C-alpha positions, 0 to 999 in steps of 0.5 A: 299534237301539242303546240310545242310539238308543232313548233318543234316540227316546223323548226326541224323543217327549216333546219333540214332544209338549210342542211340540204341546201348546204349539202348540195353546195358542198356536193357541187364543190366536190364534183368540180374538185374530183371531175366528172369521170371520177364522180361517175365511178363513185356513183357506180360504187355508191349505187352498189353497181360494181362486182364484189371484187371491183368494189373491194379494190375500189374502196382501197383507192378512195382518197380523202375528197372522194370519201368526203363526197360519199359521206355527203351523199349519205348525209343528203340521203338521211336529211331527205328521208327525215324531211319527208318524214316530217312532211308526212307528219304535218300532212297527217296532222292537217288531215285530222283538223 
């Protein structure tokens, strides 16, 4: 791997770590705003634990902040997956050295 590629991956790690930190803070603020009961319901929805009919009805009741929290969870999931992939790439690179 070229030095520029290694530098790019290093920068990516830093950026992903910062993004994850910001998303965690945003999630904490949204959880406070929505309350624990509603967040539990949203987690059931997020984890696809609701029956289909309940899920359809639940989607219709979502307000702005609830949609933002769900978006936050989606972004956090993607950021963690990307961070793990970059980490695995570094591990593979180090094992070849």
